[in-house]
C-alpha positions, 0 to 999 in steps of 0.5 A: 499500500505505502509504495503504491501510494508513493507512486500516486503521489508522483502521478499527474492525476491518479485516482484512489481506491476506497481501500487506499483512502481508508488506509490514509485516514487509518495512518493520519497520526502515524509515528513515522514522520515520513509516512505521516507528514509526507505520504498521508498529509500530502496525499490527502491534501492533494487529493482534496484540493485537486479533486482527486477523491470521489464525492463518496470518498470525501464523505467517507473522510468526513463521516469516519473521522467524525465517527471515530472522534479523531480530533479528541483522541486520547485528549488527556495524553501527550506524544503519540496520541497528539499526532492523530489530533494534530493531523485530524486538524489539518484534515478537517481544515482542508475538508471545510475549505474545499466545501466552501470553494465553488470551483471545488467538486466537494462544494457544499458537501458539508451540511450546516449541522456537520459544520456545527458539530466540527465547530464544537469539536474544534472549540473543545480541542483547543480548550483541552489540548496540552501538548505544545510540542512544535518539532520533535526530533523523534516524531517530526512535526507535532505542531497541534496548536499550529494545525489547530489554528489552521482548522480554526481559520477554516471555521471562522471563514466558513459561510456558516459561522455565526459571529456570536462564537467570537465570545468563546474563541477569544476565551480560547485563544487567550487560554492557550497563551495563558497556559503556555508551559514555555515560549512558542518557538515554531511560529505557533503564535503566528498561525493563531493570529491568522484566526483573527485577520483572516476573519477580519479579511472575510467580514466575519469579525468586526473592529469593536469585537477585536478592540474588546478582546485586546483590551480585556487581555490580562498578562502579569509579569511576576515570573519568567513564565509570565514573561514568555506568555506575555511575549507570545501574546504580544508577537501574535498581536503584532502579526495581526497588526501588521497583516491587517495594516497590510491589507488596509484593514487596520482601523484607527481604534484597533491600531490604538488598542494594540499599541497600548496593550502591555503587561497587566498593571503597567 
């Protein structure tokens, strides 16, 4: 199976059997980074964005990953179980994205009810995930919060998105930074920043909501760990600032709120 899939990955426009698609899903969290990062992830991504899977295979990937609850797989454990959760986040992000693309053969293949299920599981996942590993010498890319951020970007950009969900999303984002065990070192805070500015770009987040969130952020500087958390949060806000400015979407009230933000009590 592995050799066949490697050959298909090099082919111009391959087709996939149902058993091959099932194998890709079964191995989404494989411990071997070459299989997981290169073979499985690239095959799934290419298959979805190039329309190489049948409609039934798209539905299988969605329904089976939901049924097996891969995003919350052994959520209380870190290490190898994180790989299944993290790469399921990437898969679900891809599924949502192509389902929202009019040019995709999978356009509108995710129902509103299924989207809402994905939303709730995404929120729960990012509230509960405790594995902050970026790159591991043993396992390769783990990157749970980067991949979770990519999924959350797809959630907030979806036409089904409800803006009242920002109350929970902002709490989730704040909570991630407030429970950091050490400084992010693999650009996770920039991936999390995308959640905010991509939503702004598509009109799914309003200036006043962003300003209120920034003003609510409370990061003391009593310990070294406090500083790492504050620094990561500041880096995230800076990226939001720069990206909005680049897109000419940086409202004066947002600009002022981010520029004024600093450690709690100062």
